[in-house]
Structure formats: structure tokens, C-alpha cells
C-alpha positions, 0 to 999 in steps of 0.5 A, a space after each residue: 460819427 463813423 457809424 452814422 455815415 456808414 449807415 446813411 451809406 447803406 441806406 443812400 446804396 439800398 435806395 439807389 438800388 431798389 430805384 426804377 424809372 417809370 414811364 412818363 405821362 404823355 399823350 399819345 394816339 393809337 393808330 385808330 385816332 384813340 388817345 391814351 397815355 404812355 405812362 398807363 399802357 400795360 398795367 398788370 404785365 409786362 410790356 415791351 416799347 418799341 420807340 423810333 424818332 425818325 422816318 428812317 427808323 420805321 422799318 427798324 421799328 416794324 422788324 423789332 415789333 414783328 420779331 417780339 409780338 409772338 414771344 412776348 404775347 405768347 410766351 410772356 403774356 406781355 404787350 409790344 407797344 410801338 411809339 413813333 415820334 413826330 414832335 417838329 415834324 409838319 403837321 401836314 406830314 403826319 398824316 401821311 405817315 400815319 396812313 402808311 402806318 395803317 396800311 401796313 399793320 394789321 387792324 387788330 394791332 392799331 391799338 399798340 402803336 402810337 403817335 406822340 406829337 410831344 415830349 421828344 427831349 423826355 423820351 430821349 432822355 429816358 431812352 439814353 438817346 444816343 446821337 452818336 448812334 444814328 438817330 434811326 435806331 429804333 429804341 427799347 424799353 422793358 417795363 414790369 407789371 408795375 410800369 417801371 423800367 427794367 431793361 433798355 437797349 438800341 439798335 436794329 434787331 439781332 438774335 442777340 439782343 432778342 435773346 437778352 430780351 427773352 431772359 429779362 422777360 423770363 426774369 421779370 415774368 417768374 418775379 411777378 407770377 401769381 401762385 
């Protein structure tokens, strides 16, 4: 009986250690008004997702996007996606915010910036949303080539966090590189 319990414990431990969350199926629209689904983004490559929940987080999310774009796309051949969460925002305000985003974004990056009008609670749970940290924090996810979430953080850009993200991306691209 004792051996059976140990075997079960070992099986459970291995299952938990190998478990990774996936991106949820969530309908979004890019800045060019093309529909997409969060779960299908970045397949086959590492990706970093920057998510903002408030207008106050937009400048911080933009700062992350600017800092991440070069290293992620060039050094790691990945993608940087930004998601602005608008659930609960009055419908007449969303076009104004989207227009502001378009004005401040190079058109070539429109397909990497998404507006989400649903799934706020689902995203907060996925991102380990910290209401004590303030709702204006940007939230970041690193997703591997199989679309499994491998790392999470939140807060404004800092060189230390950027170093940690690069280290994680380096580890992921080493393990998924095809030789």
C-alpha cells in the first residue's frame, strides 16, 4: 500500500511539473479591424503578450511593446502582441481609443495589437491579476512555440524585468530550436 501511495505521489508530481497553461480562446480584433483569436496567435514561435486593463496602463504597455519589439522579433524570431481589454467600456468610447492607438502605432504593427471586448475575468485569472498592485499595471506573458504559457509578470518596464524576459526567451528558444 505504501508503494502504491508513493507511485501515485510521483505520478502526480510529474504531471504537475509538466503542466502549463494555454492561451484561452478569446475573440479579439486587431487595429485594422480584422478578427482573430487569442489562442491561435504566435503558433510555432515564442511570443510575448502585453495586456492592459485600463487607459492608465496604455503608456506602460506601449513602453513594454517598444522595448520588446526589437529583441523578441530579431534576437528570438518571435512575436510581440499587445492586448487592450475593453470589456465594460462604453461602446462609443472604444472607437476613440482605437483611433488614438492607430495614430500612435506604425501601420505594419496593426496586426500585433488587439482590442478585446470580452473575457476580462478570464484574462485576469490567467494573468494572476493583482488588484493590490493597481489596475494600471501592464501584464506580460511569455508563450512557447506550442502556445503554452511559460512565464508571467506585471508592472512597468524595468531593465531587470527585461533581462529576465530575455533569459526566459533564450531558454525557450534553445529548447525549441531545430537542428
